mmCIF file as gemmi writes it, N, C-alpha and C atoms, coordinates in Angstrom:
data_model
loop_
_atom_site.group_PDB
_atom_site.id
_atom_site.type_symbol
_atom_site.label_atom_id
_atom_site.label_alt_id
_atom_site.label_comp_id
_atom_site.label_asym_id
_atom_site.label_entity_id
_atom_site.label_seq_id
_atom_site.pdbx_PDB_ins_code
_atom_site.Cartn_x
_atom_site.Cartn_y
_atom_site.Cartn_z
_atom_site.occupancy
_atom_site.B_iso_or_equiv
_atom_site.pdbx_formal_charge
_atom_site.auth_seq_id
_atom_site.auth_asym_id
_atom_site.pdbx_PDB_model_num
ATOM 1 N N . UNK Axp A 1 ? 192.713 51.71 256.31 1 0 ? 1 A 1
ATOM 2 C CA . UNK Axp A 1 ? 193.654 52.775 256.029 1 0 ? 1 A 1
ATOM 3 C C . UNK Axp A 1 ? 193.391 53.309 254.614 1 0 ? 1 A 1
ATOM 4 N N . UNK Axp A 2 ? 193.539 54.587 254.418 1 0 ? 2 A 1
ATOM 5 C CA . UNK Axp A 2 ? 193.346 55.242 253.141 1 0 ? 2 A 1
ATOM 6 C C . UNK Axp A 2 ? 194.35 54.713 252.118 1 0 ? 2 A 1
ATOM 7 N N . UNK Axp A 3 ? 193.901 54.546 250.863 1 0 ? 3 A 1
ATOM 8 C CA . UNK Axp A 3 ? 194.774 54.031 249.792 1 0 ? 3 A 1
ATOM 9 C C . UNK Axp A 3 ? 195.984 54.931 249.569 1 0 ? 3 A 1
ATOM 10 N N . UNK Axp A 4 ? 195.814 56.234 249.635 1 0 ? 4 A 1
ATOM 11 C CA . UNK Axp A 4 ? 196.933 57.174 249.457 1 0 ? 4 A 1
ATOM 12 C C . UNK Axp A 4 ? 197.955 57.021 250.58 1 0 ? 4 A 1
ATOM 13 N N . UNK Axp A 5 ? 197.478 56.791 251.793 1 0 ? 5 A 1
ATOM 14 C CA . UNK Axp A 5 ? 198.385 56.611 252.928 1 0 ? 5 A 1
ATOM 15 C C . UNK Axp A 5 ? 199.172 55.313 252.763 1 0 ? 5 A 1
ATOM 16 N N . UNK Axp A 6 ? 198.479 54.246 252.334 1 0 ? 6 A 1
ATOM 17 C CA . UNK Axp A 6 ? 199.164 52.974 252.084 1 0 ? 6 A 1
ATOM 18 C C . UNK Axp A 6 ? 200.239 53.137 251.016 1 0 ? 6 A 1
ATOM 19 N N . UNK Axp A 7 ? 199.895 53.843 249.957 1 0 ? 7 A 1
ATOM 20 C CA . UNK Axp A 7 ? 200.867 54.067 248.876 1 0 ? 7 A 1
ATOM 21 C C . UNK Axp A 7 ? 202.036 54.891 249.378 1 0 ? 7 A 1
ATOM 22 N N . UNK Axp A 8 ? 201.773 55.833 250.263 1 0 ? 8 A 1
ATOM 23 C CA . UNK Axp A 8 ? 202.846 56.632 250.853 1 0 ? 8 A 1
ATOM 24 C C . UNK Axp A 8 ? 203.812 55.779 251.661 1 0 ? 8 A 1
ATOM 25 N N . UNK Axp A 9 ? 203.28 54.874 252.463 1 0 ? 9 A 1
ATOM 26 C CA . UNK Axp A 9 ? 204.134 53.983 253.257 1 0 ? 9 A 1
ATOM 27 C C . UNK Axp A 9 ? 204.889 52.996 252.381 1 0 ? 9 A 1
ATOM 28 N N . UNK Axp A 10 ? 204.284 52.604 251.267 1 0 ? 10 A 1
ATOM 29 C CA . UNK Axp A 10 ? 204.943 51.637 250.381 1 0 ? 10 A 1
ATOM 30 C C . UNK Axp A 10 ? 206.17 52.246 249.709 1 0 ? 10 A 1
ATOM 31 N N . UNK Axp A 11 ? 206.258 53.559 249.68 1 0 ? 11 A 1
ATOM 32 C CA . UNK Axp A 11 ? 207.414 54.203 249.061 1 0 ? 11 A 1
ATOM 33 C C . UNK Axp A 11 ? 208.715 53.912 249.816 1 0 ? 11 A 1
ATOM 34 N N . UNK Axp A 12 ? 208.635 53.548 251.077 1 0 ? 12 A 1
ATOM 35 C CA . UNK Axp A 12 ? 209.843 53.244 251.845 1 0 ? 12 A 1
ATOM 36 C C . UNK Axp A 12 ? 210.542 51.994 251.301 1 0 ? 12 A 1
ATOM 37 N N . UNK Axp A 13 ? 209.852 50.838 251.17 1 0 ? 13 A 1
ATOM 38 C CA . UNK Axp A 13 ? 210.556 49.689 250.586 1 0 ? 13 A 1
ATOM 39 C C . UNK Axp A 13 ? 210.921 49.899 249.119 1 0 ? 13 A 1
ATOM 40 N N . UNK Axp A 14 ? 210.093 50.653 248.377 1 0 ? 14 A 1
ATOM 41 C CA . UNK Axp A 14 ? 210.439 50.947 246.988 1 0 ? 14 A 1
ATOM 42 C C . UNK Axp A 14 ? 211.731 51.752 246.942 1 0 ? 14 A 1
ATOM 43 N N . UNK Axp A 15 ? 211.859 52.727 247.822 1 0 ? 15 A 1
ATOM 44 C CA . UNK Axp A 15 ? 213.067 53.547 247.872 1 0 ? 15 A 1
ATOM 45 C C . UNK Axp A 15 ? 214.301 52.684 248.139 1 0 ? 15 A 1
ATOM 46 N N . UNK Axp A 16 ? 214.177 51.757 249.068 1 0 ? 16 A 1
ATOM 47 C CA . UNK Axp A 16 ? 215.323 50.918 249.429 1 0 ? 16 A 1
ATOM 48 C C . UNK Axp A 16 ? 215.679 49.959 248.29 1 0 ? 16 A 1
ATOM 49 N N . UNK Axp A 17 ? 214.712 49.186 247.828 1 0 ? 17 A 1
ATOM 50 C CA . UNK Axp A 17 ? 214.988 48.156 246.815 1 0 ? 17 A 1
ATOM 51 C C . UNK Axp A 17 ? 215.38 48.773 245.476 1 0 ? 17 A 1
ATOM 52 N N . UNK Axp A 18 ? 214.541 49.649 244.958 1 0 ? 18 A 1
ATOM 53 C CA . UNK Axp A 18 ? 214.824 50.25 243.655 1 0 ? 18 A 1
ATOM 54 C C . UNK Axp A 18 ? 216.055 51.152 243.732 1 0 ? 18 A 1
ATOM 55 N N . UNK Axp A 19 ? 216.234 51.825 244.85 1 0 ? 19 A 1
ATOM 56 C CA . UNK Axp A 19 ? 217.424 52.668 245.01 1 0 ? 19 A 1
ATOM 57 C C . UNK Axp A 19 ? 218.707 51.872 244.925 1 0 ? 19 A 1
ATOM 58 N N . UNK Axp A 20 ? 218.743 50.703 245.543 1 0 ? 20 A 1
ATOM 59 C CA . UNK Axp A 20 ? 219.934 49.85 245.474 1 0 ? 20 A 1
ATOM 60 C C . UNK Axp A 20 ? 220.166 49.363 244.046 1 0 ? 20 A 1
ATOM 61 N N . UNK Axp A 21 ? 219.099 48.911 243.4 1 0 ? 21 A 1
ATOM 62 C CA . UNK Axp A 21 ? 219.218 48.434 242.02 1 0 ? 21 A 1
ATOM 63 C C . UNK Axp A 21 ? 219.731 49.543 241.104 1 0 ? 21 A 1
ATOM 64 N N . UNK Axp A 22 ? 219.158 50.741 241.207 1 0 ? 22 A 1
ATOM 65 C CA . UNK Axp A 22 ? 219.577 51.848 240.35 1 0 ? 22 A 1
ATOM 66 C C . UNK Axp A 22 ? 220.999 52.289 240.653 1 0 ? 22 A 1
ATOM 67 N N . UNK Axp A 23 ? 221.419 52.187 241.893 1 0 ? 23 A 1
ATOM 68 C CA . UNK Axp A 23 ? 222.797 52.54 242.254 1 0 ? 23 A 1
ATOM 69 C C . UNK Axp A 23 ? 223.787 51.593 241.583 1 0 ? 23 A 1
ATOM 70 N N . UNK Axp A 24 ? 223.486 50.307 241.609 1 0 ? 24 A 1
ATOM 71 C CA . UNK Axp A 24 ? 224.354 49.325 240.944 1 0 ? 24 A 1
ATOM 72 C C . UNK Axp A 24 ? 224.383 49.582 239.44 1 0 ? 24 A 1
ATOM 73 N N . UNK Axp A 25 ? 223.203 49.796 238.857 1 0 ? 25 A 1
ATOM 74 C CA . UNK Axp A 25 ? 223.144 50.053 237.422 1 0 ? 25 A 1
ATOM 75 C C . UNK Axp A 25 ? 223.819 51.366 237.043 1 0 ? 25 A 1
ATOM 76 N N . UNK Axp A 26 ? 223.803 52.352 237.916 1 0 ? 26 A 1
ATOM 77 C CA . UNK Axp A 26 ? 224.468 53.628 237.623 1 0 ? 26 A 1
ATOM 78 C C . UNK Axp A 26 ? 225.966 53.416 237.459 1 0 ? 26 A 1
ATOM 79 N N . UNK Axp A 27 ? 226.553 52.569 238.287 1 0 ? 27 A 1
ATOM 80 C CA . UNK Axp A 27 ? 227.98 52.28 238.145 1 0 ? 27 A 1
ATOM 81 C C . UNK Axp A 27 ? 228.262 51.525 236.84 1 0 ? 27 A 1
ATOM 82 N N . UNK Axp A 28 ? 227.386 50.583 236.511 1 0 ? 28 A 1
ATOM 83 C CA . UNK Axp A 28 ? 227.536 49.849 235.261 1 0 ? 28 A 1
ATOM 84 C C . UNK Axp A 28 ? 227.399 50.782 234.061 1 0 ? 28 A 1
ATOM 85 N N . UNK Axp A 29 ? 226.433 51.676 234.101 1 0 ? 29 A 1
ATOM 86 C CA . UNK Axp A 29 ? 226.239 52.632 233.003 1 0 ? 29 A 1
ATOM 87 C C . UNK Axp A 29 ? 227.458 53.542 232.879 1 0 ? 29 A 1
ATOM 88 N N . UNK Axp A 30 ? 228.057 53.926 233.992 1 0 ? 30 A 1
ATOM 89 C CA . UNK Axp A 30 ? 229.282 54.73 233.943 1 0 ? 30 A 1
ATOM 90 C C . UNK Axp A 30 ? 230.385 54.024 233.186 1 0 ? 30 A 1
ATOM 91 N N . UNK Axp A 31 ? 230.541 52.742 233.418 1 0 ? 31 A 1
ATOM 92 C CA . UNK Axp A 31 ? 231.544 51.953 232.689 1 0 ? 31 A 1
ATOM 93 C C . UNK Axp A 31 ? 231.16 51.854 231.213 1 0 ? 31 A 1
ATOM 94 N N . UNK Axp A 32 ? 229.878 51.629 230.942 1 0 ? 32 A 1
ATOM 95 C CA . UNK Axp A 32 ? 229.423 51.507 229.555 1 0 ? 32 A 1
ATOM 96 C C . UNK Axp A 32 ? 229.589 52.807 228.773 1 0 ? 32 A 1
ATOM 97 N N . UNK Axp A 33 ? 229.489 53.931 229.444 1 0 ? 33 A 1
ATOM 98 C CA . UNK Axp A 33 ? 229.727 55.222 228.783 1 0 ? 33 A 1
ATOM 99 C C . UNK Axp A 33 ? 231.154 55.266 228.254 1 0 ? 33 A 1
ATOM 100 N N . UNK Axp A 34 ? 232.089 54.849 229.084 1 0 ? 34 A 1
ATOM 101 C CA . UNK Axp A 34 ? 233.5 54.848 228.675 1 0 ? 34 A 1
ATOM 102 C C . UNK Axp A 34 ? 233.728 53.84 227.551 1 0 ? 34 A 1
ATOM 103 N N . UNK Axp A 35 ? 233.145 52.648 227.676 1 0 ? 35 A 1
ATOM 104 C CA . UNK Axp A 35 ? 233.292 51.627 226.632 1 0 ? 35 A 1
ATOM 105 C C . UNK Axp A 35 ? 232.728 52.132 225.315 1 0 ? 35 A 1
ATOM 106 N N . UNK Axp A 36 ? 231.532 52.706 225.345 1 0 ? 36 A 1
ATOM 107 C CA . UNK Axp A 36 ? 230.915 53.206 224.115 1 0 ? 36 A 1
ATOM 108 C C . UNK Axp A 36 ? 231.724 54.36 223.526 1 0 ? 36 A 1
ATOM 109 N N . UNK Axp A 37 ? 232.323 55.174 224.375 1 0 ? 37 A 1
ATOM 110 C CA . UNK Axp A 37 ? 233.177 56.264 223.9 1 0 ? 37 A 1
ATOM 111 C C . UNK Axp A 37 ? 234.329 55.716 223.059 1 0 ? 37 A 1
ATOM 112 N N . UNK Axp A 38 ? 234.983 54.677 223.563 1 0 ? 38 A 1
ATOM 113 C CA . UNK Axp A 38 ? 236.108 54.105 222.822 1 0 ? 38 A 1
ATOM 114 C C . UNK Axp A 38 ? 235.648 53.361 221.569 1 0 ? 38 A 1
ATOM 115 N N . UNK Axp A 39 ? 234.475 52.747 221.633 1 0 ? 39 A 1
ATOM 116 C CA . UNK Axp A 39 ? 233.923 52.104 220.435 1 0 ? 39 A 1
ATOM 117 C C . UNK Axp A 39 ? 233.7 53.145 219.345 1 0 ? 39 A 1
ATOM 118 N N . UNK Axp A 40 ? 233.154 54.292 219.722 1 0 ? 40 A 1
ATOM 119 C CA . UNK Axp A 40 ? 232.925 55.366 218.746 1 0 ? 40 A 1
ATOM 120 C C . UNK Axp A 40 ? 234.252 55.881 218.189 1 0 ? 40 A 1
ATOM 121 N N . UNK Axp A 41 ? 235.261 56.028 219.035 1 0 ? 41 A 1
ATOM 122 C CA . UNK Axp A 41 ? 236.556 56.515 218.571 1 0 ? 41 A 1
ATOM 123 C C . UNK Axp A 41 ? 237.188 55.582 217.547 1 0 ? 41 A 1
ATOM 124 N N . UNK Axp A 42 ? 237.073 54.279 217.761 1 0 ? 42 A 1
ATOM 125 C CA . UNK Axp A 42 ? 237.769 53.323 216.894 1 0 ? 42 A 1
ATOM 126 C C . UNK Axp A 42 ? 236.933 52.818 215.725 1 0 ? 42 A 1
ATOM 127 N N . UNK Axp A 43 ? 235.602 52.843 215.834 1 0 ? 43 A 1
ATOM 128 C CA . UNK Axp A 43 ? 234.768 52.328 214.744 1 0 ? 43 A 1
ATOM 129 C C . UNK Axp A 43 ? 233.911 53.404 214.084 1 0 ? 43 A 1
ATOM 130 N N . UNK Axp A 44 ? 233.841 54.582 214.668 1 0 ? 44 A 1
ATOM 131 C CA . UNK Axp A 44 ? 233.025 55.697 214.176 1 0 ? 44 A 1
ATOM 132 C C . UNK Axp A 44 ? 231.532 55.36 214.195 1 0 ? 44 A 1
ATOM 133 N N . UNK Axp A 45 ? 231.125 54.381 215.029 1 0 ? 45 A 1
ATOM 134 C CA . UNK Axp A 45 ? 229.717 54.015 215.177 1 0 ? 45 A 1
ATOM 135 C C . UNK Axp A 45 ? 229.419 53.767 216.648 1 0 ? 45 A 1
ATOM 136 N N . UNK Axp A 46 ? 228.215 54.149 217.064 1 0 ? 46 A 1
ATOM 137 C CA . UNK Axp A 46 ? 227.776 53.851 218.425 1 0 ? 46 A 1
ATOM 138 C C . UNK Axp A 46 ? 227.304 52.402 218.496 1 0 ? 46 A 1
ATOM 139 N N . UNK Axp A 47 ? 227.499 51.785 219.636 1 0 ? 47 A 1
ATOM 140 C CA . UNK Axp A 47 ? 226.986 50.434 219.85 1 0 ? 47 A 1
ATOM 141 C C . UNK Axp A 47 ? 225.525 50.54 220.26 1 0 ? 47 A 1
ATOM 142 N N . UNK Axp A 48 ? 224.649 50.008 219.425 1 0 ? 48 A 1
ATOM 143 C CA . UNK Axp A 48 ? 223.207 50.129 219.654 1 0 ? 48 A 1
ATOM 144 C C . UNK Axp A 48 ? 222.783 49.436 220.946 1 0 ? 48 A 1
ATOM 145 N N . UNK Axp A 49 ? 223.332 48.28 221.245 1 0 ? 49 A 1
ATOM 146 C CA . UNK Axp A 49 ? 222.964 47.543 222.45 1 0 ? 49 A 1
ATOM 147 C C . UNK Axp A 49 ? 223.306 48.3 223.722 1 0 ? 49 A 1
ATOM 148 N N . UNK Axp A 50 ? 224.502 48.885 223.753 1 0 ? 50 A 1
ATOM 149 C CA . UNK Axp A 50 ? 224.913 49.671 224.922 1 0 ? 50 A 1
ATOM 150 C C . UNK Axp A 50 ? 224.013 50.892 225.078 1 0 ? 50 A 1
ATOM 151 N N . UNK Axp A 51 ? 223.744 51.574 223.973 1 0 ? 51 A 1
ATOM 152 C CA . UNK Axp A 51 ? 222.903 52.769 224.025 1 0 ? 51 A 1
ATOM 153 C C . UNK Axp A 51 ? 221.489 52.435 224.506 1 0 ? 51 A 1
ATOM 154 N N . UNK Axp A 52 ? 220.938 51.328 224.04 1 0 ? 52 A 1
ATOM 155 C CA . UNK Axp A 52 ? 219.59 50.948 224.469 1 0 ? 52 A 1
ATOM 156 C C . UNK Axp A 52 ? 219.563 50.54 225.937 1 0 ? 52 A 1
ATOM 157 N N . UNK Axp A 53 ? 220.602 49.856 226.409 1 0 ? 53 A 1
ATOM 158 C CA . UNK Axp A 53 ? 220.674 49.504 227.823 1 0 ? 53 A 1
ATOM 159 C C . UNK Axp A 53 ? 220.706 50.773 228.682 1 0 ? 53 A 1
ATOM 160 N N . UNK Axp A 54 ? 221.512 51.734 228.28 1 0 ? 54 A 1
ATOM 161 C CA . UNK Axp A 54 ? 221.596 52.994 229.027 1 0 ? 54 A 1
ATOM 162 C C . UNK Axp A 54 ? 220.273 53.742 228.991 1 0 ? 54 A 1
ATOM 163 N N . UNK Axp A 55 ? 219.536 53.618 227.884 1 0 ? 55 A 1
ATOM 164 C CA . UNK Axp A 55 ? 218.228 54.261 227.782 1 0 ? 55 A 1
ATOM 165 C C . UNK Axp A 55 ? 217.242 53.644 228.773 1 0 ? 55 A 1
ATOM 166 N N . UNK Axp A 56 ? 217.305 52.316 228.951 1 0 ? 56 A 1
ATOM 167 C CA . UNK Axp A 56 ? 216.463 51.668 229.962 1 0 ? 56 A 1
ATOM 168 C C . UNK Axp A 56 ? 216.772 52.218 231.348 1 0 ? 56 A 1
ATOM 169 N N . UNK Axp A 57 ? 218.042 52.366 231.645 1 0 ? 57 A 1
ATOM 170 C CA . UNK Axp A 57 ? 218.45 52.913 232.946 1 0 ? 57 A 1
ATOM 171 C C . UNK Axp A 57 ? 217.899 54.324 233.132 1 0 ? 57 A 1
ATOM 172 N N . UNK Axp A 58 ? 218.04 55.158 232.113 1 0 ? 58 A 1
ATOM 173 C CA . UNK Axp A 58 ? 217.541 56.537 232.202 1 0 ? 58 A 1
ATOM 174 C C . UNK Axp A 58 ? 216.034 56.571 232.42 1 0 ? 58 A 1
ATOM 175 N N . UNK Axp A 59 ? 215.306 55.719 231.705 1 0 ? 59 A 1
ATOM 176 C CA . UNK Axp A 59 ? 213.856 55.673 231.83 1 0 ? 59 A 1
ATOM 177 C C . UNK Axp A 59 ? 213.435 55.242 233.229 1 0 ? 59 A 1
ATOM 178 N N . UNK Axp A 60 ? 214.049 54.195 233.749 1 0 ? 60 A 1
ATOM 179 C CA . UNK Axp A 60 ? 213.694 53.698 235.078 1 0 ? 60 A 1
ATOM 180 C C . UNK Axp A 60 ? 214.089 54.69 236.168 1 0 ? 60 A 1
ATOM 181 N N . UNK Axp A 61 ? 215.205 55.372 235.992 1 0 ? 61 A 1
ATOM 182 C CA . UNK Axp A 61 ? 215.598 56.411 236.959 1 0 ? 61 A 1
ATOM 183 C C . UNK Axp A 61 ? 214.556 57.524 236.992 1 0 ? 61 A 1
ATOM 184 N N . UNK Axp A 62 ? 214.108 57.934 235.817 1 0 ? 62 A 1
ATOM 185 C CA . UNK Axp A 62 ? 213.1 58.985 235.711 1 0 ? 62 A 1
ATOM 186 C C . UNK Axp A 62 ? 211.797 58.565 236.395 1 0 ? 62 A 1
ATOM 187 N N . UNK Axp A 63 ? 211.362 57.321 236.121 1 0 ? 63 A 1
ATOM 188 C CA . UNK Axp A 63 ? 210.143 56.822 236.759 1 0 ? 63 A 1
ATOM 189 C C . UNK Axp A 63 ? 210.304 56.741 238.27 1 0 ? 63 A 1
ATOM 190 N N . UNK Axp A 64 ? 211.48 56.337 238.752 1 0 ? 64 A 1
ATOM 191 C CA . UNK Axp A 64 ? 211.758 56.241 240.187 1 0 ? 64 A 1
ATOM 192 C C . UNK Axp A 64 ? 211.624 57.614 240.847 1 0 ? 64 A 1
ATOM 193 N N . UNK Axp A 65 ? 212.24 58.629 240.247 1 0 ? 65 A 1
ATOM 194 C CA . UNK Axp A 65 ? 212.179 59.976 240.834 1 0 ? 65 A 1
ATOM 195 C C . UNK Axp A 65 ? 210.757 60.534 240.807 1 0 ? 65 A 1
ATOM 196 N N . UNK Axp A 66 ? 210.018 60.262 239.724 1 0 ? 66 A 1
ATOM 197 C CA . UNK Axp A 66 ? 208.635 60.725 239.667 1 0 ? 66 A 1
ATOM 198 C C . UNK Axp A 66 ? 207.79 60.054 240.741 1 0 ? 66 A 1
ATOM 199 N N . UNK Axp A 67 ? 208.022 58.77 240.977 1 0 ? 67 A 1
ATOM 200 C CA . UNK Axp A 67 ? 207.27 58.041 241.999 1 0 ? 67 A 1
ATOM 201 C C . UNK Axp A 67 ? 207.634 58.536 243.397 1 0 ? 67 A 1
ATOM 202 N N . UNK Axp A 68 ? 208.915 58.711 243.656 1 0 ? 68 A 1
ATOM 203 C CA . UNK Axp A 68 ? 209.356 59.102 244.99 1 0 ? 68 A 1
ATOM 204 C C . UNK Axp A 68 ? 208.969 60.537 245.335 1 0 ? 68 A 1
ATOM 205 N N . UNK Axp A 69 ? 208.748 61.373 244.337 1 0 ? 69 A 1
ATOM 206 C CA . UNK Axp A 69 ? 208.329 62.755 244.597 1 0 ? 69 A 1
ATOM 207 C C . UNK Axp A 69 ? 206.813 62.917 244.515 1 0 ? 69 A 1
ATOM 208 N N . UNK Axp A 70 ? 206.087 61.796 244.511 1 0 ? 70 A 1
ATOM 209 C CA . UNK Axp A 70 ? 204.619 61.765 244.519 1 0 ? 70 A 1
ATOM 210 C C . UNK Axp A 70 ? 203.997 62.382 243.269 1 0 ? 70 A 1
ATOM 211 N N . UNK Axp A 71 ? 204.732 62.396 242.153 1 0 ? 71 A 1
ATOM 212 C CA . UNK Axp A 71 ? 204.144 62.882 240.907 1 0 ? 71 A 1
ATOM 213 C C . UNK Axp A 71 ? 203.23 61.829 240.295 1 0 ? 71 A 1
ATOM 214 N N . UNK Axp A 72 ? 203.596 60.555 240.476 1 0 ? 72 A 1
ATOM 215 C CA . UNK Axp A 72 ? 202.797 59.455 239.949 1 0 ? 72 A 1
ATOM 216 C C . UNK Axp A 72 ? 202.661 58.383 241.032 1 0 ? 72 A 1
ATOM 217 N N . UNK Axp A 73 ? 201.691 57.508 240.873 1 0 ? 73 A 1
ATOM 218 C CA . UNK Axp A 73 ? 201.536 56.37 241.773 1 0 ? 73 A 1
ATOM 219 C C . UNK Axp A 73 ? 201.897 55.059 241.089 1 0 ? 73 A 1
ATOM 220 N N . UNK Axp A 74 ? 202.424 55.129 239.868 1 0 ? 74 A 1
ATOM 221 C CA . UNK Axp A 74 ? 202.856 53.931 239.157 1 0 ? 74 A 1
ATOM 222 C C . UNK Axp A 74 ? 204.239 53.54 239.661 1 0 ? 74 A 1
ATOM 223 N N . UNK Axp A 75 ? 204.325 52.375 240.254 1 0 ? 75 A 1
ATOM 224 C CA . UNK Axp A 75 ? 205.573 51.947 240.891 1 0 ? 75 A 1
ATOM 225 C C . UNK Axp A 75 ? 206.648 51.631 239.86 1 0 ? 75 A 1
ATOM 226 N N . UNK Axp A 76 ? 207.899 51.953 240.172 1 0 ? 76 A 1
ATOM 227 C CA . UNK Axp A 76 ? 208.996 51.663 239.248 1 0 ? 76 A 1
ATOM 228 C C . UNK Axp A 76 ? 209.439 50.2 239.332 1 0 ? 76 A 1
ATOM 229 N N . UNK Axp A 77 ? 210.326 49.81 238.442 1 0 ? 77 A 1
ATOM 230 C CA . UNK Axp A 77 ? 210.924 48.481 238.454 1 0 ? 77 A 1
ATOM 231 C C . UNK Axp A 77 ? 211.635 48.266 239.779 1 0 ? 77 A 1
ATOM 232 N N . UNK Axp A 78 ? 211.582 47.153 240.412 1 0 ? 78 A 1
ATOM 233 C CA . UNK Axp A 78 ? 211.038 45.847 240.037 1 0 ? 78 A 1
ATOM 234 C C . UNK Axp A 78 ? 209.599 45.632 240.513 1 0 ? 78 A 1
ATOM 235 N N . UNK Axp A 79 ? 208.921 46.671 240.932 1 0 ? 79 A 1
ATOM 236 C CA . UNK Axp A 79 ? 207.547 46.55 241.408 1 0 ? 79 A 1
ATOM 237 C C . UNK Axp A 79 ? 206.531 46.648 240.272 1 0 ? 79 A 1
ATOM 238 N N . UNK Axp A 80 ? 207.002 46.934 239.074 1 0 ? 80 A 1
ATOM 239 C CA . UNK Axp A 80 ? 206.189 46.898 237.859 1 0 ? 80 A 1
ATOM 240 C C . UNK Axp A 80 ? 207.128 46.574 236.71 1 0 ? 80 A 1
ATOM 241 N N . UNK Axp A 81 ? 206.585 46.38 235.523 1 0 ? 81 A 1
ATOM 242 C CA . UNK Axp A 81 ? 207.428 46.038 234.391 1 0 ? 81 A 1
ATOM 243 C C . UNK Axp A 81 ? 208.234 47.241 233.927 1 0 ? 81 A 1
ATOM 244 N N . UNK Axp A 82 ? 209.359 46.952 233.287 1 0 ? 82 A 1
ATOM 245 C CA . UNK Axp A 82 ? 210.204 48.024 232.75 1 0 ? 82 A 1
ATOM 246 C C . UNK Axp A 82 ? 209.51 48.652 231.554 1 0 ? 82 A 1
ATOM 247 N N . UNK Axp A 83 ? 209.762 49.945 231.36 1 0 ? 83 A 1
ATOM 248 C CA . UNK Axp A 83 ? 209.171 50.653 230.243 1 0 ? 83 A 1
ATOM 249 C C . UNK Axp A 83 ? 210.256 51.362 229.453 1 0 ? 83 A 1
ATOM 250 N N . UNK Axp A 84 ? 209.904 51.738 228.257 1 0 ? 84 A 1
ATOM 251 C CA . UNK Axp A 84 ? 210.796 52.517 227.419 1 0 ? 84 A 1
ATOM 252 C C . UNK Axp A 84 ? 210.096 53.776 227.005 1 0 ? 84 A 1
ATOM 253 N N . UNK Axp A 85 ? 210.785 54.898 227.105 1 0 ? 85 A 1
ATOM 254 C CA . UNK Axp A 85 ? 210.196 56.169 226.686 1 0 ? 85 A 1
ATOM 255 C C . UNK Axp A 85 ? 210.502 56.421 225.213 1 0 ? 85 A 1
ATOM 256 N N . UNK Axp A 86 ? 211.758 56.356 224.865 1 0 ? 86 A 1
ATOM 257 C CA . UNK Axp A 86 ? 212.165 56.653 223.502 1 0 ? 86 A 1
ATOM 258 C C . UNK Axp A 86 ? 212.753 55.417 222.834 1 0 ? 86 A 1
ATOM 259 N N . UNK Axp A 87 ? 213.16 55.593 221.585 1 0 ? 87 A 1
ATOM 260 C CA . UNK Axp A 87 ? 213.791 54.507 220.854 1 0 ? 87 A 1
ATOM 261 C C . UNK Axp A 87 ? 215.108 55.024 220.298 1 0 ? 87 A 1
ATOM 262 N N . UNK Axp A 88 ? 216.114 54.213 220.43 1 0 ? 88 A 1
ATOM 263 C CA . UNK Axp A 88 ? 217.449 54.584 219.928 1 0 ? 88 A 1
ATOM 264 C C . UNK Axp A 88 ? 217.435 54.679 218.419 1 0 ? 88 A 1
ATOM 265 N N . UNK Axp A 89 ? 218.07 55.716 217.906 1 0 ? 89 A 1
ATOM 266 C CA . UNK Axp A 89 ? 218.159 55.882 216.454 1 0 ? 89 A 1
ATOM 267 C C . UNK Axp A 89 ? 219.596 55.867 216.016 1 0 ? 89 A 1
């Protein structure tokens, strides 16, 4: 079987597994947005740990969508290691 065809079929389990993981993390990030909002209101500073965690989620979501739309063949987490695009400042 052609390598491109195999990679195309592999997108089905990637969609299921990574989609479930990202869905769970999306709910967690929603809660963290609210928590970080109140932290900023009361301390006038963003929580670096929360912001970096949310950045990981954003990066992995972006990689997932690029993979599922056939823009790249690099598999997203958990089929490859997590990556970071930017750094929190």
